[in-house]
N, C-alpha and C positions, 0 to 999 in steps of 0.2 A: 896241074891243070884239069887232068882226068879226075882226079881225087876231088877236086872242088866241084866239078859238074856232079858227080855220085852224091856229094854231100848234100848239095842243093836239092836233088830229086828225092833224096830220102826225107828231108824236111818237109817238102811239099806233100809228100805221100801221108805222112804223119800228120800233118794239118788237116788234110782232106778227111782222113778217118775220123779224127775228133769232131769235125764239124758235122758229119753224117750221124755221128752216134747221139747228138744233142738236137734231134729234129723235133722232139715233142716238149711242149711246156710242161713245167713240174706240176702245173695243176690239172692236167689232162688225166682222165680216168677211163680205163678200158671199158668197152662197149658193155660187157656183161654187168661190170659193176653200176654202170648207167641205168640199165634196165632194172636191176634190183633197186635202186634208189626210187625210180618211178613208180614200181609196184607198192613200195613200202609208202610212199608219199600218199598213194591213192587209197591204201587201206587206212591210213590215219585219217583221211578225210572223210572216209565213209563213217568211221567210229565218231568222228566231231560232228557230223550231221545227225546221227542217231541219237547222241548224247542231246543235241539241241532240240531235237523233235520231242524227246522224252522230257525234256525240261519244260517245252511249251506246254506239253499236255499236262503236266503236273501243275503247272500255273494256271491253265483253263480250268483244272479241276477244283483248286483251291478257290479260284475266283467264283465258280458255281457254288460251291458250299457255303462260302461267306457271304454271297450276294443273293442269289435266287432261289437258294435251297434246292439241292439235288433230289432230295427225298423227304416225304411228309414225316418221317420218324424224327427229323430234325426239329420239328415245330413241337414235338411231345416232351415236355419237362420230365426230369428224372422222378422216377417212382409212379409215373402215370402210364397209361396203356390205352389202346383203342378198345373201346367197349365192346364185349362179346356177350351178347344176352342169351345166345345159344352157342354152344361150343364150335368153334371154327368159323361162326359167322359174325365177321366183323361189321360194326354199326358205321358203314361208310357208302356214299353214293357217288357217282360220277355223271357228269353231264356239263352242258354248257350254260353257265349261270351268268355271264356278262356279254353273251351275243358277238363273241369274236370268233366263233367257229371251232373252238379248241376246248376240249372237255377240261373242266374243272373237277374239283373233289370237295365234298364236306363229310366230316366224320366227327364221332363224339368220343371223347376221352374221359376216363375215370382214375381219380387219383387214389390215395390211400386215406383211409379213415382215422381221425385223430383219437377216435373213442370207438370202443367195442359197441356202444349202443347208439351209435350214429352211423349212416349209410356214407360211403364216401363220395366226395363231391365230383362234379361232372362239368364237363364244358363243350361247347360246339365251336369247331374250327372249319373255316372255308378257305381254301387256297385256289387261287386261278393258275390255270395251266399256261405254259409259255411254248413258244415255236421249237425250243430246244429240249422239251420234254422235261422241263423242271417245274417248280411250283413257286408261286409268291403268295405268301400268307395276306389273306384280305382281312379277316377279322377272327377274334377270338372273344366268344361270349360266355362267361362264366355264371349266368344266370338263366340261360335259356332252356336248360334240360332239367327236368326234376330228378331227384335223386330216388335210389330204390325203396326207401321208407316212406316216402311221400305220397304213396297211393292208398293208403287205408287197408282195409282187411283183404282188398283185391290183390295187394302186392305192388310190384314195380309198375309204376303208372306210365313209364316211357314205352311207347309203342314203335318207336323208330322214327327215322326221317326220309324222305324221298324227294325226287325231283319231278316237277309236274309243270309243263308249259314254261320251262325256262325259270320257274320259281322253286325255293326251297321249302318244304312243308314239314313241319314238326307234329307229331301225333302223340296225344296223352289219352290214357283211360283208366279210370280207378273208382274206388268207393266200395261199398259193402251193399246193404240192402237197397241204399239209393246210390245209383251209379252217376257217373259225370265223366265227360270226355271234352276234348278240345283239339281242333286242327288249326294251326296257324302258318299262314303263308307270307313269306319273306322274299322280296325282289329286290336286286341290285339296280339302282338308278341314281343318276345324279351322283355318283362317285360314293354311294353309300348303300347301306342294307335297311330296307323299310318294311314294316309289317303293312300288308296291302290287302289282306283277306283273313277273317277268322269265323269259324264255325264251332259254337260251344253249346252245349246241351246236358240235360240230366234227366232221370227217370226213376220210378220206383219199381224194383224188379218183381214185387208182389202182383202187381196189375199191369204194368206197361213193359213195353220192349224197346230196343234201340230203335226200331222203325217208327215209333209213335213219340218218341221222346220230346220233351220240351227243347226247343232248340231255336237259336238265333244265327243267322248267317249273314255276315256282314261283308259288303264290298267297300272297303275303306277308301278306295280311289274315287268312288263317284257318291258315296254316302248311301248307297241303296242297301236295303235289308229285307230278309224274310224271315218272318217269325212264327214259330208253330208252338201252340199250346194245347196240350192234352188234359182232360179232367182225370184226375188220380182214381177218382171212384168210378168214373165212366170213360175207361180208355177208348171207347169208339168215338167219343165225342171229342173231335180235334179241330181247332180252329187255326186257319193260316191267314195271316196278314202281311202285306208288302207296303213298304213305305221308304222314305228317304230321311235319315236323320241330318243330313246336311255334311258338308266336307269338313274335315278337321285336320290338323297338322297331324302327319303321319308319324307314328312312333318308329323309332329308330331300333334295330335290333340289339344296339349296345345297351339301350335303356330297357329292352324287354325283360321282365321277371316272370317266370313261369307261374309261380305259386301264387300270384296276386289276381288271377281270373281274369275278369275283363278290365285290364289297365289300359285300355285303348279309347 
């Protein structure tokens, strides 16, 4: 009887010990290991976010380059460069040309001559600025700028471009004993570029000066003009007349040819 009781007690003690030893689930992880997993996961998430941000930046960069153009150099064809009549002085100007409160840019580029006896071609480009500091090309005119060999004995006739009262002005001056000049004013309106004013003149350097040159100043928007004529032999004899030639269809910049003189 006593042996039976002792056997039962021992069996119960063994069962109890076994039960206590299996109190944790086999999937349970020590606290230190749990903390390590949390830190590892956090670092992984940070890396993922950084990679995502970089990807977004790269996408936006590519979108800008392919769409709105991030830099004006992207508008310049291979083999061409921004004209420098004076070393280090690029032929470009900035100002608001489409009246949106953002600076735009106009610049002249020059290519490579096909012949040693021919000056390289030139072109005028105008690009509108955007709120994100990029540029949209508005127009490229391949006939608006005279070449370096089209000024006669005087040399390069292109004097430069400027922005005045929201318009782009192109200036030419050339000749020899007989000098000539032209100032052409273009304005952006009705979603295009138009010639709205022109001042052209000439004079004989033997007896006349730029101040009393023969000159016609046209306001092409109204048709008004001011004409000055000087007697070559009597340069003090100058006559000025005013009139109105009537309104005509404005010439577009894309159709303007610099070497045709009064082509408006």
